[in-house]
matplotlib code that plots the C-alpha trace (Angstrom):
import matplotlib.pyplot as plt

x = [54.6, 57.8, 57.9, 58.7, 55.6, 53.4, 54.8, 54.2, 50.5, 50.0, 51.2, 49.1, 46.0, 46.7, 47.0, 43.7, 42.0, 43.4, 42.2, 38.8, 38.7, 39.7, 37.0, 34.6, 35.3, 35.2, 31.8, 30.5, 31.6, 29.9, 26.7, 26.4, 24.9, 24.4, 21.2, 21.1, 20.0, 23.1, 21.4, 23.5, 21.8, 23.7, 22.9, 24.5, 23.7, 21.6, 21.1, 19.0, 17.7, 15.7, 18.1, 19.6, 22.3, 24.2, 27.1, 27.1, 29.8, 32.9, 34.3, 36.5, 33.7, 31.4, 34.1, 34.8, 31.1, 30.5, 33.1, 33.3, 30.9, 28.1, 29.3, 32.7, 31.0, 29.0, 32.1, 33.9, 30.9, 30.4, 27.0, 24.6, 21.1, 19.2, 15.8, 14.2, 11.6, 9.6, 10.7, 13.8, 13.6, 15.8, 16.4, 17.9, 19.4, 19.3, 21.1, 20.0, 22.3, 20.7, 22.1, 19.6, 17.2, 14.1, 15.4, 15.2, 13.3, 9.9, 8.3, 10.5, 9.3, 11.6, 10.8, 12.5, 12.4, 14.4, 14.0, 12.0, 8.6, 8.6, 8.1, 6.9, 7.4, 9.8, 8.1, 9.8, 10.4, 12.8, 14.4, 17.2, 17.9, 21.7, 21.7, 19.3, 20.4, 20.8, 19.0, 19.1, 16.0, 15.4, 13.2, 12.0, 11.1, 7.3, 7.8, 10.2, 12.0, 13.2, 16.5, 18.6, 17.8, 20.5, 20.3, 20.4, 18.0, 17.2, 16.4, 14.9, 14.1, 11.2, 10.4, 6.7, 5.9, 2.9, 2.3, 5.7, 6.6, 10.1, 13.1, 15.7, 18.3, 18.8, 21.2, 21.7, 22.7, 23.4, 20.4, 21.3, 18.3, 19.5, 18.6, 15.9, 14.1, 10.4, 8.0, 4.7, 2.7, 0.7, -3.0, -3.5, -6.2, -9.1, -9.1, -12.1, -12.1, -15.0, -15.7, -18.7, -21.5, -19.7, -17.9, -15.1, -13.1, -9.9, -10.4, -7.7, -4.2, -1.8, 0.6, 0.6, 2.4, 0.1, 0.2, 2.1, 0.0, 0.9, 1.3, 2.0, 5.1, 6.1, 8.7, 7.6, 5.6, 5.3, 3.9, 0.4, -1.4, -4.9, -7.1, -10.7, -12.8, -16.3, -18.5, -21.6, -23.5, -26.0, -28.7, -31.8, -29.8, -27.8, -26.5, -24.5, -20.9, -18.3, -14.5, -13.3, -10.7, -7.9, -6.1, -3.0, -0.2, 2.2, 5.3, 6.3, 9.1, 7.0, 6.7, 3.3, 2.3, -1.1, -2.5, -5.3, -7.0, -10.6, -12.5, -15.2, -18.4, -18.8, -22.2, -22.1, -24.1, -24.9, -26.4, -23.4, -21.2, -18.0, -15.2, -12.0, -9.2, -6.0, -3.2, 0.2, 3.1, 4.2, 4.7, 7.0, 5.4, 7.8, 7.3, 4.2, 2.4, -0.6, -3.4, -6.0, -9.3, -12.0, -15.5, -18.6, -22.2, -23.2, -26.1, -28.9, -29.8, -30.8, -30.0, -30.7, -32.3, -29.0, -27.4, -30.1, -31.2, -34.3, -35.5, -39.1, -40.4, -37.1, -37.8, -36.1, -34.2, -33.9, -30.5, -29.3, -32.2, -32.2, -29.6, -30.0, -30.0, -27.7, -29.1, -27.0, -27.2, -25.2, -24.5, -22.0, -18.6, -19.6, -21.5, -23.0, -24.2, -26.1, -24.5, -26.6, -29.6, -31.0, -33.0, -29.9, -27.2, -26.3, -23.3, -22.5, -19.7, -18.7, -16.8, -14.3, -13.0, -12.4, -14.4, -12.3, -14.1, -17.7, -20.1, -22.4, -25.6, -28.2, -31.7, -33.9, -37.6, -40.4, -44.2, -45.0, -48.0, -50.0, -49.2, -46.8, -43.5, -40.5, -36.8, -34.5, -31.2, -30.1, -26.3, -23.1, -21.3, -17.6, -15.7, -15.0, -17.2, -19.6, -20.9, -22.5, -23.7, -25.9, -28.1, -30.9, -33.4, -36.6, -40.0, -40.7, -43.9, -41.9, -41.2, -40.3, -38.4, -37.6, -34.0, -32.7, -29.0, -27.5, -24.0, -22.6, -19.3, -16.9, -15.6, -11.9, -10.6, -7.0, -5.3, -1.7, -0.8, 1.5, 0.4, 0.9, 3.8, 3.0, 2.2, 2.3, 5.4, 6.4, 4.5, 6.5, 5.1]
y = [15.7, 15.0, 15.1, 11.3, 10.6, 12.6, 10.8, 7.5, 8.4, 9.8, 6.6, 4.5, 6.7, 6.1, 2.3, 2.2, 4.2, 1.9, -1.1, 0.4, 1.1, -2.4, -3.9, -1.5, -2.1, -5.9, -5.5, -3.3, -5.9, -8.7, -6.8, -5.9, -8.2, -7.8, -9.0, -10.6, -7.3, -5.6, -3.8, -3.6, -3.8, -2.8, -2.9, 0.4, 0.4, -1.4, 0.6, 0.8, 4.0, 7.1, 8.9, 7.0, 8.5, 7.1, 9.0, 9.9, 11.3, 9.4, 6.3, 8.3, 10.5, 7.4, 5.7, 8.8, 9.5, 5.9, 6.2, 9.9, 11.6, 13.5, 16.9, 16.2, 14.9, 18.2, 20.3, 18.5, 19.1, 15.4, 14.9, 12.5, 11.1, 11.0, 9.6, 9.7, 7.7, 8.6, 5.6, 3.3, 0.9, -0.9, 0.9, -0.6, 1.6, -0.1, 1.4, 0.5, 1.3, 0.4, 0.2, 2.7, 5.3, 3.2, 0.1, 1.1, -2.0, -0.4, -3.8, -4.9, -5.7, -5.9, -8.5, -9.2, -12.1, -13.1, -16.9, -16.3, -16.1, -12.4, -11.7, -8.7, -6.4, -3.5, -0.2, 2.7, 5.9, 7.8, 8.1, 10.1, 10.2, 10.0, 10.1, 9.4, 5.7, 5.3, 6.0, 5.0, 4.1, 3.7, 1.0, 0.4, -2.9, -3.4, -5.4, -5.4, -7.8, -7.6, -9.3, -9.7, -12.6, -15.2, -16.0, -12.3, -10.5, -12.1, -9.4, -10.6, -8.7, -10.0, -9.4, -8.5, -7.4, -8.7, -12.4, -12.8, -13.3, -14.6, -14.0, -11.9, -12.0, -12.0, -10.7, -11.8, -8.9, -8.8, -7.7, -4.5, -4.9, -4.6, -7.4, -6.3, -8.4, -8.8, -8.4, -8.9, -12.1, -13.7, -14.6, -18.2, -18.6, -18.5, -15.4, -13.1, -9.5, -7.2, -3.6, -2.5, -5.0, -6.3, -9.6, -10.1, -13.3, -13.7, -17.3, -17.8, -16.3, -18.2, -18.0, -20.2, -20.4, -18.9, -20.2, -17.9, -15.1, -16.4, -20.2, -20.6, -18.2, -18.0, -19.4, -17.4, -18.6, -16.2, -16.3, -15.0, -14.3, -15.5, -14.3, -14.7, -13.0, -13.5, -10.7, -10.9, -8.0, -8.3, -5.9, -4.2, -2.7, -5.7, -5.3, -7.4, -5.9, -5.8, -5.4, -2.4, -3.1, -1.5, -2.7, -1.6, -3.9, -2.7, -4.1, -3.1, -0.9, 1.8, 0.4, 0.6, -1.0, -0.3, -3.3, -2.8, -6.1, -6.8, -8.6, -10.9, -11.4, -14.9, -16.3, -17.6, -20.5, -18.8, -15.7, -13.5, -11.8, -13.2, -11.9, -13.2, -11.9, -12.9, -10.6, -11.1, -11.0, -13.2, -12.4, -14.3, -17.0, -16.2, -12.4, -11.1, -8.2, -6.1, -6.3, -3.4, -3.7, -1.1, -2.4, -0.7, -1.9, -3.8, -3.0, -3.8, -0.4, -0.4, 2.8, 4.1, 7.6, 9.3, 8.3, 9.6, 13.1, 13.6, 16.5, 16.5, 18.3, 19.6, 21.7, 20.5, 23.3, 23.4, 23.5, 27.1, 28.3, 30.2, 29.4, 26.4, 27.1, 24.5, 22.0, 20.9, 18.1, 17.9, 14.2, 12.9, 14.1, 15.5, 18.2, 17.0, 19.5, 19.2, 22.1, 21.9, 19.7, 20.1, 17.9, 16.5, 17.1, 17.1, 18.0, 16.9, 18.0, 17.2, 18.8, 17.7, 16.6, 12.9, 10.0, 7.2, 6.8, 6.1, 5.1, 7.8, 6.7, 9.0, 8.1, 10.3, 9.5, 11.2, 10.8, 9.8, 10.9, 7.8, 8.8, 5.9, 6.4, 6.0, 5.8, 8.0, 7.5, 4.9, 5.0, 5.4, 8.7, 7.9, 11.1, 14.4, 16.2, 14.3, 15.8, 13.7, 14.8, 13.6, 12.9, 10.1, 12.4, 13.3, 13.4, 17.0, 16.9, 16.1, 19.4, 18.1, 15.2, 13.6, 13.3, 10.8, 10.9, 8.0, 8.4, 5.4, 5.3, 2.7, 0.2, -0.8, -4.1, -5.3, -8.6, -9.6, -12.6, -14.1, -16.3, -20.0, -21.0, -22.1, -25.8, -26.1, -26.1, -23.4, -23.9, -23.7, -23.8]
z = [14.4, 12.3, 8.5, 8.4, 10.5, 8.2, 5.2, 6.8, 7.7, 4.2, 2.6, 5.0, 4.1, 0.4, 0.9, 2.7, -0.1, -2.6, -0.6, -0.4, -4.0, -5.0, -2.7, -3.9, -7.6, -7.0, -5.1, -7.8, -10.4, -8.5, -8.2, -11.9, -14.6, -18.3, -19.8, -23.3, -24.9, -23.5, -20.7, -17.6, -14.2, -11.1, -7.4, -6.3, -2.7, 0.0, 3.2, 6.3, 8.0, 7.3, 4.9, 2.1, -0.4, -3.3, -4.9, -8.5, -10.9, -12.1, -10.4, -8.0, -7.0, -6.4, -4.4, -2.3, -1.8, -0.6, 2.3, 3.3, 5.7, 4.0, 5.1, 3.6, 0.4, 0.2, 0.7, -2.1, -4.4, -5.1, -6.6, -4.7, -5.1, -1.8, -0.7, 2.8, 4.6, 7.7, 9.6, 9.4, 6.4, 3.9, 0.5, -2.6, -5.3, -8.7, -11.8, -15.3, -18.3, -21.7, -25.1, -26.5, -25.3, -25.4, -23.8, -20.1, -19.1, -19.0, -18.6, -15.7, -12.1, -9.2, -6.6, -3.2, -0.8, 2.2, 2.6, 5.8, 4.1, 3.3, -0.4, -2.2, -5.3, -4.5, -4.2, -6.0, -3.9, -6.1, -9.4, -11.1, -14.9, -15.4, -19.2, -21.9, -21.6, -17.8, -14.6, -10.9, -9.1, -5.3, -4.0, -0.5, 1.1, 1.7, 4.8, 7.7, 10.0, 13.6, 12.5, 9.3, 7.1, 7.4, 3.6, 2.6, 0.3, -3.0, -5.6, -8.9, -12.0, -14.0, -17.6, -17.2, -20.7, -22.7, -22.2, -20.6, -16.9, -16.6, -14.3, -16.1, -13.5, -9.7, -7.0, -3.4, -1.1, 2.6, 4.7, 6.6, 9.1, 12.7, 15.2, 17.7, 20.2, 19.6, 22.6, 20.9, 21.4, 18.6, 19.2, 18.0, 15.4, 15.3, 17.5, 18.4, 19.3, 20.2, 19.0, 21.1, 20.2, 17.0, 17.3, 14.8, 14.4, 12.3, 11.2, 8.6, 7.9, 5.8, 2.9, -0.2, -3.6, -6.3, -9.8, -12.3, -13.9, -17.4, -17.2, -20.8, -20.7, -17.0, -14.7, -11.7, -8.7, -5.7, -2.3, -1.7, 1.6, 2.3, 5.2, 6.4, 8.9, 10.3, 11.9, 14.0, 15.7, 18.5, 19.7, 18.1, 15.2, 14.3, 10.8, 8.3, 7.9, 5.3, 5.4, 3.4, 0.7, 2.6, 5.7, 7.7, 8.7, 11.4, 13.2, 16.7, 15.4, 13.8, 10.2, 8.6, 5.4, 3.6, 1.7, -0.7, -1.4, -2.5, 0.4, -1.1, 1.0, 2.4, 3.4, 7.1, 8.2, 11.5, 9.8, 10.4, 7.9, 6.4, 4.2, 2.7, 0.5, -1.2, -2.1, -3.7, -1.3, 1.5, 5.2, 7.5, 9.6, 12.5, 12.8, 14.6, 13.0, 13.9, 11.4, 11.4, 9.5, 8.8, 8.9, 7.4, 7.4, 4.4, 2.0, 4.4, 5.9, 9.5, 11.2, 14.7, 14.9, 15.9, 12.6, 10.3, 9.0, 6.9, 4.8, 3.5, 0.5, -0.8, -3.9, -7.0, -8.8, -12.6, -14.4, -14.6, -12.4, -9.1, -6.4, -4.2, -0.5, 1.1, 3.6, 6.6, 9.1, 12.3, 13.0, 15.6, 14.7, 11.2, 9.4, 6.2, 3.7, 0.4, -1.5, -4.6, -5.7, -9.2, -11.6, -13.2, -10.7, -6.9, -4.9, -1.4, 1.1, 4.6, 7.4, 8.7, 5.2, 6.0, 4.7, 6.1, 9.4, 8.3, 5.7, 4.3, 2.5, 0.7, -0.4, -2.5, -3.0, -4.8, -5.4, -9.0, -10.9, -9.7, -6.1, -5.6, -3.9, -6.2, -5.4, -7.5, -5.6, -3.0, -2.9, -0.8, -1.0, -1.0, -1.7, 0.1, -2.4, -4.7, -7.8, -10.6, -14.0, -15.5, -12.6, -12.8, -14.3, -12.4, -14.3, -15.2, -13.1, -9.9, -8.0, -4.6, -3.2, 0.2, 1.2, 3.8, 5.0, 7.1, 8.4, 10.2, 12.0, 10.8, 13.2, 13.4, 14.8, 15.3, 15.7, 16.6, 14.4, 11.9, 8.9, 8.9, 6.6, 3.0, 2.8, -0.9, -3.1, -5.7, -8.9, -12.1, -15.6]

ax = plt.figure().add_subplot(projection="3d")
ax.plot(x, y, z, "-o")
ax.set_aspect("equal")
plt.show()
């Protein structure tokens, strides 16, 4: 290759770098906004995948780090901030530069929507402190699409300090989600699925605009999601059931979102069980998702014999007294152990150490001085190891108790559905 050719190629490379720099500088300028208090908010990068990086350092290092391969960036010693995710997802890097060390927007919430019905608070997955007055935070979308949003992603920053809930500023960025064909089919509501002898019906799933949290000082109205289920069991051990306050939401591309929402029991006219919940955040009415619910028996305790273990005349040990000999019960899939049982304290454990797949209930009874049967404990055990002090105190004259353990496997039910679109308009106050 001649010297003249090398010069031409070198000049072309410089021109390309300058063009990239100008575009990058303008794009950076367009994605930076200054708040009234002088705080500068910048969208540093929006990317899709499992590994997400943003270049640090001076302007030239940031520019080079944004266009060069990672192995070259590493060789050049350009500092970067990276976060990873188990599955492909969209991550947004937001830089905050404050005017002083205490004004880093501690009361700010970041909210994202796509114009397709998906709305949620952004979940932080990483952070790096640049100086005492600036930092970069990485936020992941809490929902996913099978195609990019035509209107892009709208990112809003809310002032969420005391008695305030207002939009500070917003950005619209291109949605990097790739287009993929969906093969799932939604089940029209109401839809009923069966888990053994338990019939579960998803009766409602819809989005709606929720009034602002602080109507006297708020200009925000966001989408919420409402759902309702009914449950009915047949057979000799028919129970009332409850929906646990955690559910999983999946798409067909490997994404999973856990939603924690309090399910409220609903009285059903047919004698079955019902539950409904509302949680903040909207889900697209066009994208099908798989909803998975965990169901446990409600408070009425009707147990078949294979789910129950009973110990009679268990001696009550005094605090600081002789060692307690553990009691064990082998129930389907689990070994339950009473590690210690004293007048003012008890400790339980279970093997294998997982409490998500069943409901465990313990009942402790004793004979009072008048020979009547009294109940000391009637409760669920909800942790891997449960130890309470003080314990509901036994009368000093009681030396022996009866212990009953019931361990009921949870039921899991799934539905393929998408919510109905919101029918009300945004509420502004």
